[in-house]
Structure formats: structure tokens, C-alpha cells
N, C-alpha and C positions, 0 to 999 in steps of 0.2 A: 244393204251395206255389208261389206265383208268383215267377218270376225277374225281375230288373230288365233293362230294355233297356240296350244299350251306352251308355257315357257320351256325353252330348250336348254342345252348344256352350255350355251355361250356364257362366259363369265360376266359379261355386261348385260345379260338378260335379253339380248336381241334374238329375234327369230331369223330364219334363213333369208328373209327379205330385208333385213336390216331394221325392222320395226321393233319397238319396245312394248311387249305385251303387258308389262307391269303398269304402264301409265295409260291414261285415257286417250284414245285416238280421236281425231277430228270428227265431230258429229255424235260421238258416243254418249256424252252427257244428255243431249237432247233426246236420243233414242231411249235411254234408260230412265230418265227422270220425268218425262212428259206426262206419264200416267199415274204419278204418285197419288195415293188416296188422302194424304195429309194436307191440311190447309194452313197450319201455323207450326213452324219448326224453330227450335232453339238449339244452338250449338255452343257448348260451353265446356269448362274444364281448365285445369291449371298448367297445361303443357305449352312449350314453345312460346313463352312470353317475350323472349329476347329478340334481337334483330335477326332477320332472315337473310341468308346470303343472296347476292345479286343473281338474278335468273341467268341460266345458261340454256342453250338449245331451245330458246323460245318459251321456256316454262316460266310462269309468273312467279315473281319473288314474293310469295305470300306463304305464311304458315298454313299447314294443311287444314286446320279448322276454319280459318277465314276463307280458304279456297273452296271448301265444301259449302259453306254458307253462300258464297257468291254463285256457285253452280246451282244450288237449290233455287235461288232467286231468278237466275237467268234462264235455266233450262227446265225448271219445274213448271207445273201448271201456272197459268197467269194469276190465279187467285192465291197462290202459295206465298205467305209472308214468312220471312226468316230473320231471326234475331241472333246475332253473333256476340258473345260476351268474351272478349279477349282480355286477359288480365295484364297488368303492367309488369308483373313479376310472376315467377313460378309459384304455383299453389299446390300444396299437398291436398289430399282429398278432404281432410277436415276443414281446410280453409276454403275449398270449393263450396262445401256445404254452408259454411258460415258467411261467405262473402258473395257468392253468386246464386245460390239456390233460390233465395227469395225473389230475385229479379227474374230468374227463369220461370218460376211459378206464376209471377204476375203477368207474364206474357201470354199465359193460357195456351201454351202450345199443345198440339196433339202428337207431335214427334219431338223427341229429345235425343241429341247426339252428344255424348259425354266423353271427352278426352280424359283418360284415366291412367294414373300410375307413374308417369315419367318422373315428375318431381319427387314422388315417394321413393322411387328407386335411387335417385341421386342424393337423397337426404342423408344426414349424418347417421341416423338410426332408422331402422325399418321394422315395423311390427305388422305381420300379415293379418293378425286378428283385428288390429285397428283399421287396416285397409278394408277388410271384409265388413266390419261394422259400419264404417262411414259410407261405403258404397251402398250397403243395404238401406241405410237411412235416406240417402239421396233417392234411390229408386222407389222406396216406399212413398216418399213425398210426391214424386212425379206421378206414379201410378194412382195415388189417392186423389190427385187433382184432375187434370184434363188429358194427360198423355195416354194415348192408345198404343203408341209405339215408342220404344226406347232402345238405343244402340250404345253400347259401351265399348270404346276403342282403347285397347291396351297397346303399349308401344312396341316398336322394333327392338331387337335384341342388341342393347348397347354393348354387351360383352363381346360381340362379334365385330365391333367397329374398327378394331385395331388401335383404339385410343387407350386401352387399358392393358395392364400387364400383371402377371403373377397373382398375388393374393387379392388385389382389387378386382381383377377380371373375374376370378372365381366367386368372389362375394357378390358381384353384380349378377352373375349368371344364376346363382342360387336365389337371389331376390327375384329375378325375372321369372323363374319357374314357379316360385311361390305366388307371385302376383297373378300369373296366368291361371293357376289352379284356383285361387280364391275368386277371381273375377268370373271364371267359368261357373263355379258353384252359385255365386250370388245371382248372376244373370239367369241361370236356369230356374232358380227359386222364384224370381220375380217375373218370369216370362219375357225377359229382355233379350236382345241379340248381342252376342259378344263378337266383336270384330278384332281378331288377334293378329296384329301386324307382324308379330314374330313368325307366325305360321305362313302369312302371305309372302314373306320374303324368301321362302325356301326355293333353292335353285338360283338365287341371285347372290352375287358377291356383296355381303353386307357392308363392306368398307365403302362401296359406291354410294351409300345412302347418307353418309355423314359429312359434315363440314369439318374444317380445321379446328373449330371450337369444340372442346370436349363436351359430349352429351348433347350436341345440337345437330339437327339434320341439315343436310345441304339441299340445294334446289331439287335434285332428283328424289331425295328422300321424301320431301313434302309432296311432290307430284305422285309418287308411288302410294303414299298414304292416302291422299285424296282419292285416287282411283280405287283403292281397296274399299274405302267407305262408301263411295257412290255406287259401286257394284253391289256391295252388301245391302244397301238400302233398297236398290231396285229388286234384289232377290227377296228381301223381306216383304216388299209390297206385292210381289207376284201372287196371283190367286192360287190357292192350294187345291 
């Protein structure tokens, strides 16, 4: 099966053949996920609780955490069970810990995928020390239970969406950088994988990821995020 070339300079992220290397190509999930070593996976976190825009270009109208969970069920090993905990509203990390963690632990997963930080960035106040502390508490609980693998997914750069201006854009950019720094530190400390969507979007026009609703991804944004997570999980599972 043919792989895509690395992303080129095209502002829409398309390679010379008109293909989108940022999203999963047909057959790629089966190729990447069939040999996963995990048997029970949980996908949770507080981001993208609102409605997802109608699909365009054949991409499913699902939030990326739900899309990742579906791909794990459909393309992963037959014995892989996956629980998706999608909140009814945005949850900051402290609420993820208090509202979702017990259910995630009860599932006894050996892989956890945590969507981290989007609601914290959009909240009225942002304290990176609290983010670091809450994330550390969540990972400590997961690692102390049954999780052999954990992936923490930090969001795309909202400040580059074109939805913000002036002081608000600068404030979100500062928060985003602090979030990435703290998530990197905590995941290294706990032996987890950090999937930094802001780094994954380099070379792509960030405005193409977002919907008309402020702070919400569009169909392509969710497809790109799902691809980043699936590819990172496959890389994590690869023998060293």
C-alpha cells in the first residue's frame, strides 16, 4: 500500500497528487491498528462536547475522540474493546478527573487516550500549575491501575484559527504554549505519550481546521486530529 509523501507547501495540505497527507487514507487504519498490543482501551477527556459540523468530503461527522474510538473497535485486533466517554459539555481537567476518571478506571483499560486542555484554554482563567497538577493526578491513577499505555492529546493552536484578534489572540497563544510545555513535562514524568496537535498542524493553513463556531473544529479538523492520534498510537506500539 502506497504511503503519502511528507506534507508539501500547498496551503490546503495536499500533495502533488491531490491527496491529503494529514488525514487517514483508505485502508490506513487497518494497516496501523491491526497489530496493537492492547486489549482494552478508553478514550476520554473534556474537549469537543458540542455538536460537530456536518461532514464534508466524505469525512464522518464525529468528534475526533469518538472517531478514534470507532477506529480502534473496527480496525484494531478483534479482541480489542474500547470505551468512549464523551461529555455532554466541555470539561476542564479538574472536571475530567472528578467526573470521568472513576468510570475510565472501572473499565480496566490497558490503554488510555486523554483529550487534554482545550476547555482549559477557553476558560475564563487559566492556571498552568493547576493543569499540571490535575494531569499528573489523572496519569498517576491510570498508571497505578491497569494502564500500560497512555496518550495525552493537546489541542490545535486556536490562536491561529483566524477567529481571534488582538489581545485575545495573544492571550490564547500564551496559554497554548504554557499548556504544551506542562503537558510535555508531565507525560515525560509518567512515561506517557504526548500527541501535540499544534506540532502536527505545521505546514497546514490552521484556518482550514476550524468551523464557524469559535473554538470548535470543523470536519477536516476532526479528521486531521484523528489521523494524528491513530498514527501516534501505531508508532507507540511499534517494537523498539
